[in-house]
C-alpha positions in Angstrom: 25.2 -3.9 46.3 22.1 -2.3 44.9 18.9 -3.9 46.3 15.3 -3.2 45.4 13.4 -4.0 48.7 9.8 -4.9 48.1 6.9 -6.0 50.3 8.0 -9.6 49.6 11.4 -8.8 51.0 9.8 -7.4 54.2 7.7 -10.5 54.6 10.8 -12.7 54.2 12.5 -10.6 56.9 9.6 -11.3 59.2 9.6 -15.0 58.4 13.3 -15.1 59.1 12.9 -13.5 62.5 10.1 -16.0 63.4 12.0 -19.1 62.3 15.2 -18.1 64.1 13.1 -17.2 67.2 11.6 -20.7 67.2 15.1 -22.1 66.8 16.3 -20.2 69.8 13.4 -21.5 71.9 14.1 -25.0 70.7 17.8 -24.7 71.4 16.9 -23.8 75.0 15.1 -27.2 75.1 17.9 -29.0 73.3 18.2 -31.5 76.2 14.7 -32.7 75.6 14.1 -35.4 73.0 13.6 -33.7 69.6 14.8 -30.4 70.8 18.0 -30.4 68.8 16.3 -31.7 65.7 13.6 -29.0 66.0 16.4 -26.4 66.4 18.2 -27.5 63.2 14.9 -27.8 61.4 14.1 -24.1 62.1 17.7 -23.0 61.4 17.6 -24.7 58.0 14.2 -23.1 57.3 15.6 -19.7 58.5 18.6 -19.9 56.2 16.4 -20.5 53.2 14.1 -17.6 54.2 17.1 -15.3 55.0 18.6 -15.7 51.5 15.2 -15.2 49.9 15.3 -11.6 51.3 18.2 -10.9 49.0 16.8 -12.9 46.1 13.6 -10.9 46.0 15.4 -7.6 46.3 18.2 -8.3 43.8 17.7 -6.1 40.6 19.5 -8.3 38.1 19.0 -11.9 36.9 22.6 -12.8 37.9 22.2 -11.6 41.4 18.8 -13.4 41.8 20.3 -16.7 40.6 23.2 -16.3 43.1 20.9 -15.8 46.1 18.6 -18.5 44.9 21.5 -21.0 45.0 22.3 -20.1 48.6 18.6 -20.4 49.5 18.7 -24.1 48.8 21.2 -24.8 51.6 18.2 -24.5 53.8 15.5 -25.7 51.4 17.2 -29.1 50.7 17.9 -29.9 54.4 14.6 -28.8 55.9 12.7 -32.0 54.9 15.6 -34.1 56.3 15.5 -32.3 59.6 11.7 -32.6 59.7 11.9 -36.4 59.3 14.6 -36.6 62.0 12.4 -34.5 64.4 9.3 -36.7 63.8 11.2 -39.9 64.2 12.7 -38.8 67.5 9.3 -37.3 68.6 7.5 -40.7 68.1 10.3 -42.7 69.7 12.0 -44.3 66.7 15.5 -43.1 67.5 16.9 -46.6 67.0 16.8 -46.2 63.2 18.6 -42.8 63.4 22.1 -44.2 63.1 24.9 -42.0 61.8 25.1 -44.0 58.6 21.4 -43.6 57.9 21.5 -39.9 58.7 24.4 -39.5 56.2 22.4 -41.4 53.6 19.5 -39.0 54.2 21.8 -36.0 53.4 23.4 -37.7 50.3 20.8 -36.7 47.8 20.5 -33.1 49.1 24.3 -32.8 48.8 24.3 -34.1 45.2 21.4 -31.8 44.3 23.2 -28.8 45.9 26.2 -29.6 43.7 24.0 -29.6 40.7 22.5 -26.3 41.7 25.9 -24.6 42.2 27.0 -25.8 38.7 23.7 -25.3 36.9 25.1 -22.9 34.3 27.2 -25.8 32.9 24.4 -28.3 32.4 21.0 -26.6 33.2 19.6 -29.7 34.8 18.1 -27.9 37.7 17.1 -24.6 36.0 16.9 -24.9 32.2 15.8 -21.3 31.9 14.4 -18.1 33.5 11.8 -15.5 32.7 12.3 -11.8 32.5 12.2 -9.9 35.8 8.7 -8.5 36.4 8.6 -4.7 36.5 5.7 -4.9 38.9 6.9 -7.4 41.5 10.7 -7.6 40.8 10.2 -11.4 40.8 11.5 -13.9 38.2 10.2 -17.3 37.2 12.6 -20.2 37.4 11.9 -22.9 34.8 12.6 -26.3 36.4 14.6 -29.2 35.1 14.9 -32.9 35.9 17.3 -32.3 38.9 14.7 -30.0 40.5 11.9 -32.5 40.2 13.9 -35.5 41.4 16.5 -34.1 43.7 14.3 -31.5 45.4 10.6 -32.0 44.9 10.4 -35.8 44.7 12.9 -36.4 47.5 11.4 -33.7 49.8 7.9 -35.0 49.3 9.0 -38.6 50.0 10.6 -37.5 53.3 7.5 -35.4 54.2 5.2 -38.3 53.3 7.2 -40.8 55.4 7.2 -38.4 58.4 3.4 -37.8 58.0 2.6 -41.5 57.8 4.7 -42.3 60.9 2.8 -39.5 62.8 -0.6 -40.9 61.7 0.3 -44.4 62.6 1.5 -43.4 66.0 -1.6 -41.3 66.7 -3.9 -44.3 65.8 -2.3 -46.4 68.5 -2.0 -43.9 71.2 -4.5 -42.0 73.5 -5.6 -38.4 73.3 -3.5 -37.2 76.2 -1.4 -34.8 74.0 -4.2 -33.8 71.7 -3.5 -30.0 71.8 0.2 -30.4 71.2 -0.4 -32.8 68.4 -2.8 -30.3 66.8 -0.1 -27.7 66.9 2.5 -30.0 65.2 0.1 -31.1 62.5 -1.0 -27.6 61.6 2.6 -26.6 61.6 3.6 -29.4 59.3 0.8 -28.9 56.8 1.5 -25.2 56.2 4.8 -25.9 54.2 3.0 -28.7 52.3 0.2 -26.5 51.2 2.5 -23.6 50.2 4.8 -26.0 48.3 1.8 -27.5 46.4 0.5 -24.0 45.5 4.0 -23.0 44.1 4.5 -26.2 42.1 0.9 -26.3 40.6 1.1 -22.8 39.2 -1.8 -21.5 41.4 0.6 -19.0 42.9 -1.0 -15.5 42.9 2.5 -14.0 42.6 4.4 -15.7 39.8 8.0 -16.4 40.7 7.3 -16.2 44.5 8.0 -19.3 46.6 5.2 -19.3 49.3 6.9 -22.0 51.4 9.0 -19.6 53.4 5.9 -17.5 54.1 4.2 -20.7 55.5 7.0 -20.9 57.9 5.8 -17.8 59.6 2.6 -19.6 60.6 4.5 -22.8 61.4 7.0 -20.9 63.5 4.3 -19.0 65.3 2.5 -22.3 66.1 5.7 -23.8 67.4 6.4 -20.7 69.6 2.9 -20.9 70.9 3.2 -24.7 71.6 6.6 -24.3 73.3 5.6 -21.4 75.5 2.1 -22.4 76.5 1.8 -26.1 76.1 5.3 -27.4 76.8 5.5 -28.8 73.3 9.0 -30.2 73.7 8.3 -31.2 77.3 5.4 -33.4 76.4 6.7 -36.2 74.1 5.1 -37.8 72.1 2.2 -35.9 70.6 2.0 -37.4 67.2 -1.4 -39.0 67.4 -3.1 -35.9 68.6 -1.5 -33.6 66.0 -2.1 -35.8 63.0 -5.5 -37.2 63.9 -7.3 -34.6 65.9 -6.6 -31.8 63.6 -7.7 -33.6 60.4 -10.8 -32.3 58.7 -11.8 -35.8 57.8 -13.8 -37.8 60.3 -12.0 -40.9 61.6 -13.9 -43.8 63.3 -12.4 -47.1 64.3 -14.8 -50.1 65.0 -13.9 -53.6 66.0 -15.3 -56.9 64.7 -18.4 -56.5 67.0 -19.0 -53.0 65.6 -17.9 -51.3 68.8 -16.3 -47.9 68.7 -12.6 -48.1 69.4 -11.4 -44.7 68.5 -12.5 -41.4 66.8 -11.5 -37.8 66.3 -13.2 -34.5 66.7 -14.4 -34.4 63.1 -16.1 -37.8 63.5 -18.0 -36.5 66.6 -19.2 -33.5 64.6 -20.3 -35.6 61.5 -22.2 -38.1 63.7 -23.7 -35.6 66.1 -22.1 -37.3 69.1 -22.3 -35.1 72.2 -20.7 -37.4 74.8 -17.0 -38.0 74.1 -16.9 -41.0 76.4 -18.1 -43.5 73.9 -15.1 -45.8 73.6 -16.6 -49.4 73.6 -20.1 -48.3 72.7 -21.9 -49.9 69.7 -21.7 -47.8 66.6 -25.4 -48.0 66.1 -26.3 -47.0 69.7 -28.3 -43.9 70.6 -25.1 -41.9 71.1 -25.0 -41.3 67.3 -27.8 -38.9 66.4 -27.0 -38.7 62.6 -28.4 -42.1 61.8 -28.6 -41.3 58.0 -24.8 -41.0 57.9 -24.3 -44.1 59.9 -26.5 -46.1 57.5 -24.8 -44.6 54.5 -21.3 -45.6 55.6 -22.5 -49.0 56.7 -24.2 -49.8 53.3 -21.7 -48.1 51.0 -18.6 -49.6 49.6 -15.2 -48.1 50.2 -14.4 -45.2 47.9 -18.1 -44.5 47.2 -19.6 -41.0 47.4 -22.9 -40.1 49.1 -25.0 -37.0 49.2 -27.0 -36.0 52.3 -29.7 -33.3 52.2 -30.5 -31.7 55.5 -32.1 -28.3 56.3 -32.2 -27.4 52.6 -28.5 -27.9 52.4 -26.8 -30.8 50.4 -23.5 -32.2 51.6 -21.3 -34.7 49.8 -19.1 -37.2 51.5 -16.6 -39.8 50.3 -16.4 -42.9 52.4 -13.1 -44.9 52.8 -13.1 -48.2 54.7 -9.9 -50.0 55.5 -9.5 -53.2 57.5 -7.1 -53.0 60.4 -4.2 -55.4 60.1 -3.9 -58.0 62.9 -7.4 -57.2 64.3 -9.9 -59.3 62.6 -13.2 -57.5 61.7 -11.9 -54.1 62.7 -12.2 -51.3 60.3 -10.9 -47.7 59.9 -13.6 -45.6 58.5 -12.6 -42.2 57.0 -15.4 -39.7 56.2 -14.1 -37.1 53.8 -16.4 -34.0 53.4 -16.2 -33.3 49.7 -19.0 -30.7 49.6 -16.5 -27.9 48.7 -14.9 -30.2 46.1 -18.2 -31.0 44.5 -19.1 -27.3 44.5 -15.7 -26.6 42.9 -16.4 -29.2 40.2 -19.7 -27.5 39.5 -17.9 -24.2 39.2 -15.5 -25.8 36.7 -18.5 -27.2 34.8 -20.1 -23.8 34.8 -16.8 -22.3 33.7 -16.7 -24.8 30.8 -20.2 -23.8 29.8 -19.1 -20.2 30.0 -16.1 -21.0 27.8 -18.4 -22.6 25.2 -20.6 -19.5 25.3 -17.6 -17.2 25.0 -16.2 -19.3 22.1 -19.6 -19.1 20.3 -19.6 -15.3 20.9 -16.1 -15.1 19.6 -17.0 -17.1 16.5 -19.9 -14.7 15.8 -17.6 -11.7 16.3 -14.9 -13.2 14.1 -17.2 -14.2 11.3 -18.9 -10.8 11.2 -15.7 -8.7 10.9 -14.1 -7.7 7.6 -10.6 -8.6 8.7 -9.3 -12.1 8.3 -8.5 -14.2 11.3 -6.8 -17.7 11.5 -4.8 -19.9 13.8 -2.3 -22.7 12.9 -0.5 -25.5 14.6 3.2 -26.1 14.4 2.7 -28.1 11.2 1.2 -25.0 9.6 -2.3 -26.6 9.4 -5.3 -24.4 10.2 -6.9 -24.8 13.6 -9.3 -21.9 13.2 -10.4 -19.5 10.4 -13.1 -16.9 10.2 -15.5 -16.4 7.2 -13.5 -13.4 5.8 -10.4 -15.6 5.5 -12.4 -18.4 3.8 -14.0 -15.9 1.3 -11.1 -13.6 0.5 -8.0 -15.8 0.8 -8.9 -19.5 0.7 -12.1 -19.8 -1.3 -13.3 -22.4 1.2 -16.9 -23.5 1.3 -17.2 -22.9 5.1 -15.0 -22.4 8.2 -14.7 -26.1 8.9 -13.1 -27.1 5.5 -9.7 -25.5 6.2 -9.3 -27.2 9.7 -6.3 -29.6 9.5 -5.2 -28.4 6.1 -2.3 -26.2 5.1 -2.6 -23.0 3.1 -0.8 -24.7 0.2 -3.7 -27.0 -0.2 -6.0 -24.2 -1.2 -3.4 -22.4 -3.4 -2.8 -25.6 -5.4 -6.5 -26.3 -5.7 -7.2 -22.9 -7.2 -4.3 -23.2 -9.7 -5.5 -26.7 -10.7 -8.9 -25.2 -11.5 -7.4 -22.6 -13.9 -4.1 -24.0 -15.2 -4.2 -21.7 -18.2 -4.0 -18.6 -16.0 -0.5 -18.2 -14.6 -1.4 -15.2 -12.5 -4.6 -16.7 -11.0 -3.1 -17.5 -7.6 0.4 -16.2 -6.7 -0.1 -15.3 -3.0 1.2 -18.3 -1.0 4.9 -17.7 -1.4 5.2 -14.8 1.0 2.3 -16.0 3.2 4.0 -19.3 3.8 7.5 -17.9 4.6 6.1 -15.5 7.3 4.8 -18.5 9.3 8.3 -19.8 9.5 9.7 -16.4 10.6 7.3 -16.2 13.5 8.0 -19.8 14.6 11.8 -19.3 14.5 11.7 -16.0 16.4 8.9 -16.7 18.8 7.8 -13.1 18.5 4.8 -11.2 17.2 5.6 -9.6 13.8 4.0 -7.5 11.1 4.2 -8.4 7.4 3.1 -6.8 4.2 1.9 -9.6 1.9 0.6 -9.3 -1.6 -0.2 -11.3 -4.7 -3.0 -12.5 -6.9 -5.9 -14.3 -5.3 -8.6 -15.6 -7.7 -7.2 -13.5 -10.5 -7.3 -10.2 -8.5 -4.3 -8.5 -6.9 -4.7 -7.9 -3.1 -2.4 -6.3 -0.6 -2.7 -7.4 3.1 -1.4 -5.9 6.3 -0.7 -9.1 8.3 0.1 -9.5 12.0 1.2 -12.9 13.3 2.1 -14.1 16.8 3.1 -17.4 18.5 0.8 -19.3 20.8 2.3 -20.7 24.0 0.8 -23.2 26.5 0.9 -22.7 30.3 4.5 -24.1 30.4 5.7 -21.6 27.9 6.0 -24.1 25.0 5.0 -22.9 21.6 2.0 -24.8 20.2 1.1 -22.7 17.1 0.6 -19.3 15.6 -2.3 -16.9 15.3 -2.7 -14.4 12.5 -4.9 -11.5 11.2 -5.0 -9.8 7.8 -6.5 -6.6 6.7 -7.1 -5.9 3.0 -5.3 -2.6 2.4 -5.3 -2.9 -1.4 -7.2 0.4 -2.0 -5.0 2.2 0.6 -1.8 0.9 -1.1 -3.2 1.9 -4.5 -3.9 5.4 -3.2 -0.4 5.6 -1.7 1.1 4.4 -5.0 -1.0 6.8 -6.9 0.2 9.7 -4.7 3.8 8.6 -5.0 3.5 8.2 -8.8 1.7 11.5 -8.9 4.5 13.2 -7.1 7.1 11.6 -9.3 5.2 12.6 -12.4 4.7 16.2 -11.2 8.4 16.5 -10.4 9.3 15.1 -13.8 6.9 17.4 -15.6 8.2 20.4 -13.6 11.7 19.5 -14.6 10.7 18.9 -18.2 8.9 22.3 -18.3 12.0 24.0 -16.9 14.1 22.1 -19.4 12.0 23.3 -22.3 12.0 26.9 -21.0 15.8 26.8 -20.5 16.2 25.2 -23.9 14.5 28.1 -25.6 11.7 25.8 -27.0 14.1 23.9 -29.3 13.6 20.4 -30.8 16.3 19.2 -28.5 14.6 20.6 -25.3 11.3 19.0 -26.3 12.9 15.7 -26.9 14.8 15.8 -23.6 11.5 16.7 -21.8 9.8 13.7 -23.5 12.7 11.4 -22.4 12.4 12.5 -18.8 8.6 12.1 -18.5 8.7 8.7 -20.4 11.3 7.2 -18.1 9.4 8.4 -15.0 6.2 6.8 -16.2 7.9 3.7 -17.5 6.5 3.6 -21.0 8.1 2.5 -24.3 7.0 5.1 -26.7 6.0 8.8 -26.4 5.0 10.9 -29.4 3.3 14.1 -30.4 0.8 14.3 -33.4 -0.3 17.5 -35.0 -3.8 17.8 -36.7 -3.4 19.1 -40.2 -5.9 21.3 -42.0 -8.7 19.5 -43.9 -8.1 18.7 -47.5 -10.6 19.6 -50.2 -12.3 16.2 -49.9 -12.6 16.9 -46.1 -10.0 14.3 -45.2 -8.1 15.1 -42.1 -4.7 13.8 -41.1 -2.5 13.7 -38.0 1.2 14.3 -38.6 3.9 12.8 -36.4 6.0 15.8 -35.2 8.0 14.4 -32.2 8.8 10.9 -31.0 10.7 9.2 -28.2 11.3 5.4 -27.8 13.3 3.4 -25.3 14.8 1.2 -28.0 12.4 -1.7 -27.6 10.2 -0.5 -30.5 11.2 1.0 -33.8 10.5 4.7 -34.1 7.7 5.8 -36.4 9.7 8.7 -37.8 11.7 6.2 -39.8 8.5 4.7 -41.2 7.2 6.6 -44.1 3.7 5.2 -43.5 3.9 6.3 -39.9 4.5 10.0 -40.4 1.0 10.9 -41.4 -2.2 9.1 -40.1 -5.7 9.6 -41.4 -8.4 10.3 -38.9 -10.4 7.3 -40.2 -7.4 5.0 -39.5 -6.8 6.7 -36.1 -10.3 6.1 -34.9 -13.4 8.4 -35.3 -14.6 7.7 -31.8 -11.2 8.5 -30.4 -11.1 11.7 -32.4 -14.5 12.7 -31.1 -13.4 12.1 -27.5 -10.1 13.9 -27.9 -11.8 16.8 -29.7 -14.0 17.2 -26.6 -11.0 17.4 -24.3 -11.2 13.8 -23.0 -8.4 11.2 -22.7 -8.5 7.8 -24.4 -6.8 5.0 -22.4 -7.0 1.3 -21.6 -5.7 -2.2 -22.1 -5.6 -3.2 -25.8 -7.1 -6.6 -25.1 -10.3 -4.9 -23.7 -10.8 -2.7 -26.8 -13.4 -3.4 -29.6 -12.2 -6.0 -32.1 -11.6 -3.5 -35.0 -9.4 -1.2 -32.8 -7.7 -4.1 -31.0 -6.6 -5.8 -34.2 -4.6 -2.7 -35.4 -2.9 -2.1 -32.1 -2.1 -5.8 -31.3 -0.5 -6.1 -34.7 2.0 -3.5 -33.5 2.6 -5.2 -30.2 0.9 -2.5 -28.0 -0.5 -3.7 -24.7 -1.8 -0.5 -23.2 -1.9 3.1 -24.4 -3.0 6.6 -23.3 -3.9 9.4 -25.7 -4.3 13.0 -24.3 -5.6 15.9 -26.4 -3.7 19.2 -26.9 -6.4 21.9 -27.0 -5.6 25.3 -28.3 -8.3 28.0 -28.4 -11.0 25.4 -27.7 -9.9 23.4 -30.7 -8.0 20.1 -31.0 -4.5 21.1 -32.1 -2.9 17.7 -31.7 -2.5 14.5 -29.6 0.1 13.3 -27.1 0.4 9.5 -27.2 2.0 7.1 -24.7 2.3 3.3 -25.4 3.5 0.4 -23.3 4.6 -2.7 -25.3 5.7 -4.8 -22.3 3.0 -4.4 -19.5 -0.7 -4.2 -19.2 -0.9 -1.1 -17.1 -4.0 0.7 -15.7 -3.7 4.5 -16.1 -4.6 6.1 -12.8 -7.0 9.1 -12.9 -4.4 11.4 -11.4 -1.9 10.3 -14.1 -4.4 11.0 -16.8 -5.1 14.5 -15.4 -1.4 15.4 -15.0 -0.5 14.0 -18.4 -3.3 15.9 -20.0 -2.0 19.1 -18.5 1.5 18.1 -19.5 0.3 17.4 -23.1 -1.1 20.8 -23.4 2.1 22.2 -21.9 4.1 20.4 -24.5 1.7 21.5 -27.2 2.0 25.1 -26.0 5.7 24.9 -26.1 5.6 23.3 -29.6 3.3 26.1 -30.8 5.6 28.6 -29.2 8.4 27.0 -31.2 6.3 27.4 -34.4 5.5 31.0 -33.5 9.2 31.5 -32.9 9.9 30.1 -36.4 7.1 32.3 -37.8 8.6 35.3 -36.2 11.9 34.5 -37.7 10.2 34.1 -41.1 8.2 37.3 -40.5 11.4 39.1 -39.6 12.9 37.9 -42.9 9.8 38.9 -44.8 9.9 42.3 -43.1 13.5 42.8 -44.0 12.7 41.7 -47.6 9.7 44.1 -47.6 11.9 46.9 -46.4 14.4 46.1 -49.2 11.5 46.1 -51.7 10.2 49.3 -50.3 13.6 50.9 -50.7 13.8 49.5 -54.3 10.3 50.8 -54.9 11.1 54.3 -53.6 14.2 54.3 -55.8 12.1 53.1 -58.7 9.2 55.4 -58.1 11.5 58.3 -57.9 13.0 57.3 -61.2 9.5 56.8 -62.7 8.4 60.2 -61.5 11.6 62.0 -62.5 11.5 60.7 -66.0 8.2 62.3 -67.0 8.9 65.3 -64.9 12.2 65.8 -66.6 10.4 65.6 -70.0 7.8 68.0 -69.0 10.2 70.5 -67.5 12.8 70.1 -70.3 10.4 70.5 -73.2 8.6 73.3 -71.4 11.8 75.2 -71.4 12.3 74.4 -75.0 8.9 75.9 -75.8 10.2 79.2 -74.5 12.6 79.4 -77.5 11.3 82.0 -80.0 12.8 80.5 -83.1 10.8 77.1 -82.9 8.9 76.0 -85.9 5.3 74.9 -85.7 6.2 71.2 -86.1 8.8 71.4 -83.3 6.4 73.0 -80.9 3.8 70.3 -81.7 6.4 67.6 -81.1 7.4 69.1 -77.8 3.8 69.5 -76.7 3.1 65.8 -77.5 6.0 64.7 -75.4 4.9 66.9 -72.5 1.4 65.5 -72.8 2.6 61.9 -72.9 4.9 62.5 -69.9 2.0 64.0 -68.0 -0.2 61.1 -68.7 2.5 58.6 -67.5 2.9 60.6 -64.3 -0.8 60.6 -63.8 -0.9 56.8 -64.2 1.8 56.4 -61.6 -0.1 58.6 -59.2 -3.4 56.9 -59.9 -1.9 53.5 -59.2 -0.5 54.7 -55.9 -3.8 56.2 -54.9 -5.7 53.0 -56.0 -3.4 50.8 -54.0 -3.8 53.0 -50.9 -7.5 53.0 -51.2 -7.6 49.2 -51.6 -5.5 48.6 -48.6 -7.5 51.1 -46.5 -10.8 49.6 -47.6 -12.0 52.9 -49.2 -12.0 51.7 -52.8 -15.5 51.9 -54.1 -17.1 49.4 -56.5 -19.6 50.4 -59.1 -21.7 47.6 -60.4 -23.5 47.8 -63.8 -24.5 45.5 -66.6 -21.5 44.8 -68.7 -21.4 43.1 -72.2 -18.4 40.9 -71.6 -18.0 39.7 -75.2 -18.1 43.2 -76.6 -15.5 44.5 -74.2 -13.3 41.5 -74.8 -13.4 42.1 -78.6 -12.5 45.8 -78.1 -9.5 44.8 -76.0 -8.4 42.4 -78.7 -8.5 45.1 -81.4 -6.8 47.5 -79.0 -3.7 45.3 -78.3 -3.4 43.6 -81.7 -1.2 46.2 -83.3 1.2 46.1 -80.4 1.4 42.3 -80.5 1.9 42.3 -84.3 4.7 44.8 -84.0 6.6 42.2 -81.9 5.7 39.3 -84.3 3.3 37.8 -81.7 -0.1 36.3 -82.5 -2.9 37.7 -80.2 -6.2 35.7 -80.1 -9.5 35.9 -78.2 -11.2 32.6 -77.1 -14.9 32.9 -76.3 -17.6 30.2 -75.7 -19.5 29.2 -78.8 -22.8 31.0 -78.1 -24.9 33.4 -80.2 -26.1 35.4 -77.2 -24.0 38.1 -75.7 -23.0 37.5 -72.1 -24.2 40.3 -69.8 -22.7 40.4 -66.3 -23.4 42.7 -63.4 -20.0 43.8 -62.3 -17.6 46.8 -62.1 -16.6 47.2 -65.8 -13.6 49.5 -65.2 -12.0 47.2 -62.7 -12.4 44.1 -64.9 -11.0 45.9 -67.9 -8.2 47.3 -65.8 -7.2 43.8 -64.7 -7.4 42.4 -68.3 -5.5 45.4 -69.6 -2.7 44.9 -67.1 -2.4 41.2 -67.7 -2.4 41.6 -71.5 0.3 44.3 -71.3 2.5 42.1 -69.2 1.9 39.1 -71.5 2.9 41.0 -74.6 5.9 42.7 -72.9 7.4 39.4 -71.6 6.7 37.4 -74.8 9.3 37.6 -77.5 7.8 35.1 -79.8 4.9 32.8 -79.9 1.3 33.6 -79.0 -0.8 35.5 -76.4 -4.3 34.1 -75.9 -7.0 35.4 -73.6 -10.7 34.7 -73.0 -13.1 33.3 -70.4 -15.1 30.2 -69.5 -18.4 29.8 -67.8 -18.7 28.0 -64.5 -21.6 27.2 -62.2 -21.6 30.5 -60.3 -18.8 32.5 -61.8 -16.8 33.4 -64.9 -13.1 32.5 -65.1 -10.9 34.7 -67.3 -7.5 33.7 -68.4 -4.5 35.3 -70.2 -2.0 32.7 -71.5 1.4 33.5 -73.1 4.4 31.6 -74.4 6.8 34.1 -72.8 9.7 33.7 -70.4 7.6 32.4 -67.5 8.1 33.0 -63.8 10.5 31.2 -61.5 8.8 28.9 -58.9 10.3 30.8 -55.9 8.7 34.1 -57.2 5.3 32.7 -57.9 4.2 33.1 -54.2 5.1 36.8 -54.1 4.2 37.9 -57.6 1.0 39.6 -56.4 2.9 41.5 -53.6 3.6 45.2 -53.9 6.7 46.6 -55.5 7.6 43.1 -57.0 9.3 42.8 -60.4 9.5 39.0 -61.0 11.4 39.0 -64.3 14.3 41.3 -63.8 16.7 38.4 -63.8 15.7 37.4 -67.3 17.1 40.6 -68.9 13.8 42.4 -69.3 13.8 45.9 -67.9 11.4 46.6 -65.1 8.2 47.9 -66.5 6.2 50.3 -64.3 6.2 50.5 -60.5 5.5 46.9 -59.7 2.0 47.7 -58.5 0.0 46.4 -61.4 -0.6 42.8 -60.2 -1.0 43.9 -56.5 -3.8 46.3 -57.7 -5.3 43.6 -60.0 -5.5 41.2 -57.0 -7.1 43.9 -54.9 -9.7 44.6 -57.6 -10.6 40.9 -58.1 -11.0 40.3 -54.4 -13.2 43.4 -54.1 -15.4 41.9 -56.8 -15.7 38.6 -54.8 -13.3 36.6 -57.0 -9.9 35.1 -56.8 -6.7 35.3 -58.9 -4.1 32.7 -59.4 -1.0 31.8 -61.5 0.3 28.8 -63.4 3.8 29.2 -64.8 7.0 27.4 -65.7 10.2 29.3 -66.4 11.0 29.4 -70.1 7.6 28.0 -71.1 5.2 30.8 -70.4 2.5 31.7 -67.9 -1.3 31.6 -67.4 -3.1 34.0 -65.2 -6.6 33.1 -64.1 -9.2 35.2 -62.2 -12.8 34.7 -61.4 -15.8 37.1 -60.9 -19.2 36.1 -59.6 -21.7 35.4 -62.3 -24.8 37.6 -62.2 -26.8 38.0 -65.4 
């Protein structure tokens, strides 16, 4: 058997030795009246003390209960043996018949049976506490069988024995005073110890002090037996019970003569001579006359205070008429000075309690956390100011007392019936009270909801309140507002989710090689993480001639709750004025635009509410310090507040998406550039083939006809013909070489411009006369259109380059016109002259109009017209016009002719 011996176990061992020693001494005197009874009394006490050794040392609850049951074999019989001993001691053996003795043991026997079967009915011990780690003791909760079968019955027997002792002492002399004092002290010790245990004043919870008192009782008994012949001098009841009493006892007859007294009475009255039996109570033998007067004048049960030598003493006077002795009285003087002092201490303690409560109230009302207490009906018994202000909206700390939490929740909702989310907190708050009451344990709760229209999050602790008997009488709670902390935690959590989503989205776009599919998948991932309904990318388009700017919808994602804007023709392009000028300014400066739609200005709110949007976030895509586009996120179901961290991360993500989108555009541009480069290479190859043909033709003419000139038999006309052909071929080759040189000089920026005053009308007329024969030879009408003015227009420009451009355009117009007209001329504009050459020829296909001014291009080969020249004419013309500060353009329709326009700055 494992035992945990403690100091208490050692004390019980000592008590057991003492009690059995007294039993041994009493047994040696068993032939003397009362000897056997005292022996059994000490044996019964020793049995109880002996089993307490094991009960205090037992390590488990089961073992403790087992030894506690055995302990009561002695505890229940001790009061019976004590009564038997007293009755024999005072000479009342005649009532101690066998039948009466059996009846005395009947109730202990029944009680013992209930103790041994307690686990089936719990009438004696309904419950037990946990074993104390410090003392290894356990509290036993007591049931009705304990109070009736043990406490009440034992106290009745002890009371009967004590009364018999007192009665016997009153009627007998002081012959056995010392022995009586020993018995009385010995009998009072278990009384005092038992009362301390039952009243809860025990300094060691769970420890029955009655066995310890038996050490003192046993020691007194040993002392009395060995030194005063306690069992040899029978009876001693009067001396034990009267002489050892702290109360003063005085007996006077009808003539006010002293008949009896005890030591305490002598001390109270200041009587020096003990031989005063028969002396008048008011004689000179009593020196404390003030006390004598007080007890003479006061009624029974009254209290008096006597001040003497700066000390105040309090006494309670009890007067009792003695039966069968007319006029005789028993006067008991009870010194209650200590009791009065104790009451004063209690009063001072109550005052201290009031002061402590006041201090606690001040502390509670000046702390930010909420405190409250409730009874078992969930009505408030205490609240601090924080709870009133934050949770209840109560006018003061007294208003909630006696009311449930539901009262204040209903009151607030009644004040604002139109606001469904004004007060939604009481559901969880109310349920947690029930949880604590059911479990009886302190618990922590996270409670949240709207209070007075604002969301709060509380960290709540609640614990049950028990009275001294362990019965639950209410609960106490505290709440700390951790809304900001929870928001910060949520923001960090959302931030991490968002960062992970954006990281995954970025990886997705990279792995997807910047395709439309990868961008859409990235948008889907980010949108689902944030929990929005629509995600889109807008690109800012270049400004129109009227300075109007538009945002074009490039990409879009929706969760299905809203129709996509891509399918809405009106939603593909949004003007900046419709989008919001203020928003455009903020986004252009790199700032986000976010918020709840209901809080926006009326003009902005009306547009968004009509589309069902409740909250939105717009983040700019900045490229090279310029607003390239906008990433938009819209929530159609919830009014959400966009956290600062969300805005920063989403702004960065928007620029990432924009960068990838631009990367996709650049990828497309590279593909286009590659195609253009391949086309340019093809054209270059065609040009080289063409230029080689163009150069070989005149060279062949020059070389061939030069060889023919070597013939000696040529006539003069033949030589002249050959020389003309050689001259024409040389001129053609020179033109080709000049064009190549001019184009190279234009592209390298080394072409020089020579400005001079040019008579435009005169040069236009010369060109008309020069090309008219060629046009007429093809049956084409050539005409010059000039403004109706008498003055001649003089312009400061490079004459050769203007005439070269007009010459090239007129040659092409006549060459590609088989019938109809060719018209050229100019018009005056504010700061420039605009020249035109219009024909009714074959026209130029739409797909060739964008490249007609590129090098080596022959736009009309497909129409059956042989290529004319090197394909550099229009490229050179464009270069000349741009050098002069003008522009050249084309309007044409296949089969209906073409019009070439070019401008030069006007300087007269």
